[in-house]
N, C-alpha and C positions, 0 to 999 in steps of 0.2 A: 849334286850332293857327293860326298865322299863315301865310298863303299869298298869292302873287301870283295874281290872277284877272282875267278880263275877262268882262263880262256881255253884250257885243255885239262884233261884228267891227269892226276899225278900225285906226287908227294907234296907235303906242305909248302915247299918252295914255289909251287905254281901260283900261290896266292899273292895278289898284289893289291895295294890300296890306290884307288884311282877315282876319277869322276865317273858317275853313272846317272842315268835318268831317274828322276824322282817318281815314285809310285803315288797313286792317289786313292782315297777311300771310295769304294763303290757301295752298292746296296748291301746293307747288313754288315758293314765293316767299318773300321776306324783307321786313321793313320796316326802314328805316334812319332814324335821326335825321340829317337832312340837314345837312352842313357847307357844301356848295357845289354849284352846278349850272352848266352852261354854256348859252349861247344858240346854237342851231343854226338854219340856214336854215328847217327845217321849223317851228320855233317861231314865227317871225314871218310865215311864209306862212299857217300855220293862223290866227294871231291876226288877220291882215288879211282873212281870208275867201277867200283865193285858192284854197284847196283844199276848200272846203265841199262841192263836188259829188262829190269822190272820197274825202275823209277828213273827214266832218262830225264836229264835236265837240259835246258836250252843254254848253250854257251854263248857269251861269257855268263857265268852263274855267280850269284851272290850266295855264300853259305849262310846257314842259320835257320833255326826252326822256331825259336822262342826269343822274347825280348821284354824289356821293361822300358817305359818312357812316358812322356807327357802327350796327351791327346792334342792334336792340332787340326784334325779334320774328322768330322762325323758324317758317315754316309747316310743315304736315305734309309728309312725304316729302322733306324737305331734309336732306341729310347733309353733314358736313364743314364746316358754317358754324355759328358760335355767337354768341350775344349778346355784344357787346363787340368783335367783329371790325371792322376798318376795311376797307371795300370800296368799289369803284366799279362802276357798271353802268347798266343800262337799265330804265326803267319802261315805262309804256304809251306811246301816241302823244303824250300831252300830260298830264303830271301830277306833275312832280318839283320845281317851284319852290315848295317848301313846307317847313315844319319837319319833316314826316314824309312819306316816299314809299315805295311798294312797288316792289321790283325783281324782275323775272322772269329776268334774266341778270346775273351779277356775277362779280367776281374780287377777291381781296385786293389791296390797294394795295402795289406793290413799294417796297422801301427806295429812297430817293433821289428819289421823286416828292413834290412838295409837295401839299398839299390842293387847291390851285387847279389844278395840273397833272392830278391824278387826276380832277377835275371835268370837265376838257376831254377826257378820253380815251375815254369810253364810246361815244358814237355814231361818232366819228371812227375809232376802232380796230375797231369792229364792221363798219363799212363797208369799211375797208381789208382786213380779214381775209376778208370775203366776196369782194372783188375778186380777191385773190391766189388764193383757192380756185378761182374761176372761170377764172383764167388757167392754172392747172396749174403744172407744173414750170418754174421760171424759172432754174434753175441754168445759168450760162454764157450767159444771154441778155441782150439789151439792152431795157430798158423805158423808154419816154418817158412822163413824167407832166406833164400840163398843169395848172399850179397846184400845183407841188410845195412851195411854202412855206405853203400853207393847212393847216388842221387835218386834213382828209382826205388831201390830197396828201402831206403830210409823213409821215403814218402809212403810206400806200401805199408811199412810198419806203423807209421803215424796214423794213416787212415784206418788200419785194422785195430789199433789200440783204441781209437775213438769209437769204433763200432762194437767195442766190448770184448775183443779177442785177447787171448794170451799169445804173445809173439816170441818165438825163438828165432834168432838170426845168426847166420854164419858171417864171419869176417876174420881178417887177420887179427892176431893177438893184439896188435897195436891199437886196434879200433874197439876193443871190447869195453873199455871204460866209457867210451862215447855211447855205445849201445846201452850199457847199463843205465846211463843218464837218461835215456829215452824210455826206460822201463822194458827193454828188450833183454831176454835171456840169451847171452852170447855163447857161441861155440865156434870151433874152427872148421875150415873147409877140409875136404879130402877124405882119404880112406878112413873107415871107422865111423863115418857120420851117423849111420843108423844107430850104433851103440851109444854114441854121445847124446843123440836126440832122445833115445829111449830113457836114458838116465835123467834127463830134464823133464820128460813128459811120459811117465810110466803108463798113463791111460791112453797114450797114443796121440797122433797128430791128425787133425781133421782136414787140413789142406796145406798146400805148399805152393810157393811162387819162386820161379827161377829167374832171378834178376841180376845174375852175374855171368860173365862169359866163361863158364866152367862146363865140364863134361858130366855134370851131376844129375841130369834129368832122369836116368834110370834109377839112381839112388833115391831121388825124391819120390818116384813112383813106388818103389819098394817100401818106403817109409809110410806113405799115405795109403797105398793099396787100392786106390780108385783113380783111374785116369781122368775122370770127370772133375776131380778135385785138385788137379795139378795144372798150373798155368805157367807158361814161359813168356817172357817179353822179348826174348833174344833168339831162340833156336827154332826157326821155322822148320828146318829139315827134321830135327829131333822130335818136334811135336807131331809131325806127320807120321814118322816112323813108329812112334810109341802110342799114337792115338790120343795125344794130349791137346790142350787148347793153346794157341798162340794169341795173345791179346796185344793190340797196338793202341797208341794214344788216339783219341778223337778230338777234333777241334770243337769242343763242347764247353761253352762258358759255364754251364752248371758245374762241371767238374772243377774248374778253376775257382769258382766261388766257394765250393766246398773246401778247397785247399786254403783259401784266404780266411775262411771262417775258423779252420783249425789254427791258422796263424794268429788270429785275433785272440783265440782262447789259450795260446801258449802251448799248443799241442803239436805244432809242426813248424820247424825252422829249417829251410833249405841249407845244406852244408856246402861251403865254398872253400876250395883248397888254394886256388891260384887266381889272381886278378892281373890282367895285362891290358895295355892300351891297344887301340885298333892298329897302330903301326907295327905291333908285334903279333899280328894275327897268325902268321906262319908258326911262330913259336908256340902260340896257344894251341894250335892244332897238334903240334908235335907232342906237347905235354899231355893233351887229352888222350891221344891214341896210345900213349905209353902206359896208361892206367894209373897215373899219379894223382888222381882225384879230379873233382869238378873244377873246370876252368871257365872263368868269366872274362869277356872282352868288353872294355868300356869304350864309349864313343865320345868324340870331342863335341 
């Protein structure tokens, strides 16, 4: 099969498209003919070698954490999924940017999502679902999402709105109209955040989620006032220093089915900024790590 791989750690130009061995479905997993995958921060952090001490990968490595495709193998002990189903989901730590990928968590793609949108949903929605589960009941509460226009932030906002929360989200001014369309009260990043949030939520904020690569964790803690109600999906060091929680995605099909259900109800649509072919995978990584929005890679 054709796959993107890197034989050494480095910049995006270490990525090549070449023949690689096909994976096969084992117990509790499925194999898909991949239609598209997205580029997530973990992909370029792994490729650059920044995580080699905590998440070493075997080289040559195939990047990619999530994907969408057509099921073509169903492993033992899998029920309710059949060859020919269109699904999105999660593979291993790094292995989905290839013509075939094995998923250990998945859901059917809801009507209304494009292939590219489904490719962008796996890791973002699994992270968001884990965050909402960690926060508990949000009915009638106010949630502040730092980075609400990003892939994870917008998924968190959708999950929270569906749970009955009022959501305030930070984003660049250019994304405020998009957030308003999601029912999110938008404000900007940076100094003075506490005052801006207080103006939008005079009764206070019940919880906050740090979903953008910003230095705002201390500000979020000041706004909420309770370290048990502030979660980051990015800053492991900051969480440890401030006594906050760091939440990561889980390969849990239940979380993905929740995202698909929100998609069917019109409450969550993954946002995609750029779509490139597999041959341009190095450019896709460059775009993704520049912060220019969600990047999807399509497979032949």
